[in-house]
C-alpha positions in Angstrom: 2.3 -83.0 80.0 2.0 -79.3 80.6 0.4 -78.4 83.9 -0.3 -75.1 85.6 -0.5 -75.1 89.4 -3.0 -72.4 90.0 -4.5 -70.4 92.9 -6.4 -67.1 93.4 -7.3 -64.7 96.2 -10.6 -62.9 96.1 -12.6 -60.2 97.8 -15.0 -62.7 99.2 -16.5 -66.2 98.8 -19.2 -65.9 96.1 -18.6 -64.5 92.6 -22.4 -64.5 92.0 -22.6 -61.7 94.6 -20.1 -59.5 92.8 -17.0 -60.7 94.5 -13.8 -60.5 92.4 -10.4 -62.0 91.9 -7.6 -59.8 93.4 -4.6 -62.0 93.0 -3.6 -64.8 90.6 -0.6 -67.1 91.1 0.3 -69.9 88.6 3.4 -72.1 88.1 4.1 -73.9 84.8 5.2 -77.5 85.1 6.1 -79.8 82.2 6.5 -83.5 82.9 6.5 -82.8 86.7 9.3 -80.3 86.5 9.0 -76.5 87.0 10.0 -74.7 83.8 10.7 -71.4 85.6 7.7 -69.7 84.1 5.2 -68.2 86.5 2.2 -65.9 86.3 1.6 -63.6 89.3 -0.6 -60.6 89.1 -2.7 -58.5 91.5 -5.8 -56.8 90.1 -8.0 -54.0 91.2 -11.6 -55.2 92.0 -14.8 -53.3 91.5 -15.6 -53.5 95.2 -14.0 -53.5 98.6 -12.5 -56.6 100.2 -14.7 -58.2 102.8 -13.1 -58.1 106.3 -13.2 -61.9 106.5 -11.3 -62.2 103.3 -8.8 -59.6 104.4 -8.1 -61.6 107.5 -7.2 -64.6 105.3 -4.9 -63.0 102.7 -4.1 -59.5 104.1 -4.4 -57.8 100.7 -5.7 -54.3 101.5 -8.0 -52.1 99.4 -5.4 -49.4 99.4 -2.8 -51.7 97.8 -5.3 -52.9 95.3 -6.3 -49.4 94.2 -2.9 -49.1 92.5 -3.2 -52.3 90.6 -4.6 -52.8 87.0 -8.1 -54.2 86.5 -8.7 -57.8 85.4 -9.4 -56.7 81.9 -5.8 -55.5 81.4 -4.3 -58.9 82.3 -7.0 -61.4 80.9 -5.3 -61.9 77.6 -1.9 -62.7 79.2 -3.7 -65.1 81.6 -5.5 -66.9 78.9 -2.2 -67.3 76.9 -0.5 -68.7 80.0 -3.2 -71.4 80.9 -4.4 -72.2 77.4 -4.2 -76.0 76.4 -2.7 -76.9 79.8 -4.1 -78.8 82.8 -4.9 -76.6 85.7 -4.1 -78.2 89.0 -6.1 -76.5 91.7 -7.1 -77.3 95.3 -10.8 -77.0 95.6 -11.1 -76.2 91.9 -14.8 -75.2 91.7 -14.1 -72.1 93.8 -11.3 -70.7 91.6 -12.9 -71.8 88.3 -16.2 -70.1 89.2 -14.3 -66.9 89.9 -12.4 -67.0 86.6 -15.6 -67.8 84.6 -17.4 -65.0 86.3 -14.6 -62.5 85.5 -14.7 -63.7 81.8 -18.5 -63.4 81.8 -18.3 -59.8 83.0 -16.1 -59.0 80.1 -18.4 -60.7 77.6 -15.5 -63.0 76.8 -16.4 -65.9 74.5 -14.5 -68.6 76.5 -14.9 -70.4 79.8 -12.2 -72.3 81.6 -13.5 -75.5 80.2 -12.9 -74.1 76.7 -9.3 -73.2 77.4 -7.9 -76.1 79.4 -8.5 -79.2 81.6 -8.8 -79.0 85.3 -7.5 -81.4 88.0 -8.9 -80.9 91.5 -6.5 -82.1 94.2 -9.1 -81.8 97.0 -11.3 -84.8 96.0 -8.0 -86.6 95.1 -6.8 -86.1 98.7 -10.2 -87.0 100.2 -10.1 -90.3 98.2 -6.7 -91.1 99.5 -7.2 -90.0 103.1 -10.9 -90.4 103.9 -12.1 -88.9 107.1 -9.0 -86.8 107.6 -8.5 -83.1 107.2 -7.4 -82.3 103.6 -6.9 -78.6 103.6 -3.7 -77.3 102.0 -2.3 -76.7 105.4 -3.2 -80.2 106.6 -1.7 -81.8 103.5 1.5 -79.7 103.9 1.8 -81.2 107.4 1.1 -84.7 106.2 3.7 -84.6 103.5 6.3 -82.6 105.4 6.0 -79.5 103.1 7.4 -76.4 104.9 4.6 -73.8 105.1 6.0 -72.0 108.1 6.2 -68.7 106.1 2.5 -68.8 105.3 1.3 -66.1 107.7 -1.4 -65.1 105.2 -2.7 -67.0 102.1 -1.1 -65.8 98.9 -1.8 -67.0 95.4 1.7 -67.7 94.2 2.9 -69.0 97.6 -0.1 -71.3 97.8 0.5 -72.5 94.3 4.1 -73.4 95.2 2.9 -75.3 98.3 0.3 -77.1 96.2 2.9 -78.1 93.7 5.0 -79.7 96.5 1.9 -81.4 97.9 0.7 -82.6 94.5 4.1 -84.2 93.6 4.2 -85.9 97.0 0.6 -87.1 96.8 1.1 -88.5 93.3 4.3 -90.4 94.1 7.0 -87.7 94.4 9.3 -86.5 91.7 8.8 -89.2 89.1 12.0 -88.2 87.1 15.3 -88.3 88.9 18.5 -87.1 87.4 22.1 -86.6 88.4 23.5 -83.2 89.2 25.5 -83.4 86.0 22.4 -83.8 83.9 20.6 -81.0 85.8 23.4 -78.5 85.3 23.8 -79.4 81.7 20.1 -79.1 80.8 19.7 -82.8 80.1 17.6 -85.4 81.8 18.6 -88.9 82.9 15.8 -90.1 80.6 17.4 -88.7 77.5 18.1 -91.6 75.0 21.8 -90.8 74.6 24.7 -93.2 74.6 27.4 -92.0 77.0 30.9 -92.2 75.5 33.4 -94.4 77.3 36.4 -92.6 78.7 39.5 -93.0 76.5 42.6 -94.6 78.0 43.8 -97.7 79.8 41.9 -98.9 82.8 44.1 -99.1 85.8 43.8 -102.1 88.0 45.1 -101.7 91.6 46.1 -104.9 93.4 45.7 -105.1 97.2 49.0 -105.0 99.2 50.0 -108.0 101.3 49.1 -106.1 104.4 45.6 -105.3 103.1 45.1 -109.0 102.2 46.1 -109.9 105.8 43.7 -107.5 107.3 41.0 -108.6 105.0 41.5 -112.3 106.1 41.2 -111.3 109.7 37.9 -109.6 109.1 36.6 -112.7 107.2 37.7 -114.9 110.0 35.5 -112.9 112.4 32.6 -113.1 110.0 33.1 -116.8 109.7 32.9 -117.2 113.4 29.8 -115.1 113.8 27.9 -116.6 110.8 28.9 -120.2 111.4 31.0 -120.4 108.3 28.5 -118.8 106.0 30.4 -115.7 105.1 28.9 -114.5 101.8 32.3 -113.3 100.5 33.8 -116.8 100.7 30.6 -118.4 99.2 30.8 -116.1 96.1 34.5 -116.1 95.6 
């Protein structure tokens, strides 16, 4: 399954009041593994950032004035998210902003036309009713290090959400040995590993090693009342 872990930062809280997206962060994941592909863009809004929003993400109007407008990155964004499942914490917020940006450009698509959406907030509320389920709270619950999160940031928050999502849904479902990772293969590959060529060496214990072993077994016999598993199976 191809998933896009997704987050935005905005000028304010309500796109219907003219607030805009100013940062997009997205991480591509296939079968619960990062592919290395990310989408991270800042964009110039058509209004100033609210002071309350600035206090959250720290993205200034001066910085944004040098960035391209949303219209210049929309095609690249659509290509990145198309036919994937967007994984978003509190999805209605981000989806509403994307849809409003597309509407302003008279674009023919909405998010629902382009991809599926998975909202991790109701998922967390279902698993942990009555508890705090903000991204910060979930990071603390699952031991995800968010100590570098002085401000919210779209790509940083997407990475934190990825770690939380994997932990909340059972951790990394695919484990592989270092050899498989470094060679670009997975432990789930249906490959027959070739047996090493050569004669298998059998090393016999020395008499001293046998004596020491018997001493240990004698101690275990005494402690277990003669029920040493080694002797029972040999």
